C-alpha positions, 0 to 999 in steps of 0.5 A: 451947282456948287457940288459939281464945281467941287467935283469937277475940282477934285477930278481935275486936281486928281488928274493934274496930280496925276500928270505932275506924279507921272512926269516925276516918275518919268523924270526918275526913269530917265534919270535911272537909264541915264545912270545905267548906261553911264559906266565909262569906256575909260579905264578906272585910274587907281594910284597905289603909293608905296616905298619903292626905293630906300630902305623901307622898299625891299621888306614893305614897299615893294612887296605892296607894290607887287601884291597891287600889280598882281591883283590889277592883273588879275582882277583885269583878266576877270572883266575888271571893276563893273566891266572897267579895266583898272589902269595902275599908277605905281608911286614912289612913297620915299621924299617925305611929307611935303613930297607926298603931299604934292603927289597926292594933290597931283594925283586927285587934281591933274591926273583925275585918279579915281582912288588912291591907295597908299602909305606905309609912314605914318607921317606920311598918312597923317599929312595926306589924308585931310586932303580927300575931303579937301580936294574931293578925292577918295584915299584909302591908307593901306598900311600906316599904322598910327592909331591917332590917325581916325581919333579924336584928342579925347574920348568919346570922339566925334567919327568920322574924322574924314568923309573921303579918307579910310584905312582899310587895316587896323591900327597899331593897337593890335600890334602892342596889345598882342605883344602885351597879351602874348608876353603874358601868356607865355613869359609870365614871369619876366621881371623887367621890360626896356623899349628901343623905338624910332623917334618919331610918332610911329616909335613913341605911339607904339611904345606909349600902347605898349607900355601902358598895355603891358603895365595893366596886364603885369603891374609889377613889371619894371621899365629899365630903360627906353631908347629912341634913335632917329629914323634911318639910323645906320650904327646901333651899336651903342644903343644894343650895348646900352640894352644889354647893360640895362638886362632887360628880359624882353626889349619891345621894338617897332623897328621896321623895314631897313631899320628893323634889319639893321638893328637885328644884324648888329644885335646879332653880332653883339650877342644881344639875343643870347641875353634877351628877347626881342618883341617886334611889334611889326616884324613879320617881314624880317625873318624872311629878309635875314634868312636862317641867321634870324634868331629862334625865341623872338615874339613876332607881331604880324600887323593883323592875322597876316602870315603865309602860314594862317589861316591855314591853307587847308582851311582857308582857301583863298590864303593858300590861292594868295600864297602860291600865286605871289610865290609863283610870280616873286619867288617869296612868301607874302608878307603882311604888307601884301596882305594889307595891299589886297585889303585895300583894292578889294575894299575898294572893288567891293564898295565900288561893286555895292554902290553901282548895284545901288545906283545902277551905273558908275557910282560917284566917289561920295557914293563909294565912300558911303558903301566903304563904312560898315564894308566886310570882305573876306581876304586871305587873311579871314574877314576885314571890316571897316567901321563907322569911324573908317578904320579897319579892324582885325585880329592879330597873330603873334608868334615865337620864332622857330627854325624848321628845315622845311623853310630857310628862315625861322617860322612862327611857332608856336602862334596865338590868335588874339581876336579883335575885341581884345585888341581894337579900342571901341569906335569913339573911344581912344586907345589909351583911355580904353586900356586905362579903363581895363580891369585886369 
C-alpha cells in the first residue's frame, strides 16, 4: 500500500512538474514571439552632434556631419536597421560644455533618441558621456581624443567606466606615439624639439603623451620650449617668433580645426617652415584646407589609419567606394572625421543587428551596449575593434607632406603604418604608465 502511494506521488509529481515546465516553455515562447513581433514601425532616431558653426566647423564638424547624412541616406535606401528607417537629427556642438550637457539631456529625455553619435571636443565628451548611465541613453563618442575619457586614475584601473558610454575610435595615444615613432625612424639625428599646443586638456594631454614617448625613444633629445596659447587664438605671431628663436628641429602641435589653419598660415608668412619641421598630431585635414601653399616635408598624423589613399583603394574596395561616394557628393576627399563618423554609425548598426538576431526583435539599450563591447567591424580604414573598456583601438598612419601634380594639395608620401599594439595601451593600463614601462 505504501509503495503504491509512493508510486502515485512520483507519477503525480512528475505530471505536475511536467505541467510547470510546459507552462514555462509556453511563457518563454510567448515572450519570444512578442519580441519578434516588436520591431517598431517608427524610425530609429539617431542624433549626430558635431561643430556646424565656428572655426572647427569646416575642417572637422561639417565633414563629419556630411558623412552621417550620406550614410543615413545609403542605409535607408538599403532598408534601414532591422527594417526601420533612420531619422537623423543633426545638432551643433558649438556653445561650450554647459550647452552640450543641456542638449544631451534634451535629446535623451525629450526627443527620445535611440543613440547619440557625437563630439569632437574632448571637454564636451568628458562632460556628456557620464549622462549615458545617469539618463539611460546610449552615447557613442565618435571623434574626441582625450585618453582620460575611459581611463581610471591609476593602473590597473577598473573598466568599463560607463555601461552605456562608448568611443568608436582610438584616443590620442596613437596620434602622439605615432609621431614619436615616425620621428625616430625618419629623423633619428635631431637634437631639439619644442611644443605649441592649445591651453586646455586636449593640448596638455597630447603634449604629455608625446613628450613621454619621444624621451623614451630618443632619450638624448632636448625640449627647448613649450607654448600654450588659448583655444581659438587668432594671432600666433608672437608664439611663432618665439619658436623660431628657440631653434628646435621639430615642433609638436595638437592644433586642430581653425586653430591649425590659422597657425599654419601665419607660420608660412613668418618663414617658420624654412627653419624647422612641424609635427601635427591630427593634421590630416589641414593640407586639403590650405591647398598647395601647405609646406612640404611636414609630419602629419591621421588620427588612425584614416586617409583617402590608405588603405590603397585597389586593395581595399570599401575605401575606394567611400572616397568616391563622398567626393561625388561633396566635392572634397574625406578626412579623418569622415572615417570616424562611419565607424560610429556602423558600430551602432552592427551592435543593433547582432543583438536583434539574438533576442529576436528590436533590442533594448542595454542589449545593444552588451553587443558594442568587444565588437569588431570592417570599415573603409580597415578593421575597428571596441574593447572591453569601451574604447576603440586602431592602427595609425603618419606621413610626410609632398606636392604632386595629381592633387591640389600635398599628399602624404612616404607614409608609415604603426600597428595597434604599438600605439594603444593595454586595456586597464593608463597611457602614461604604459609608456613609462617601455624598454627601448
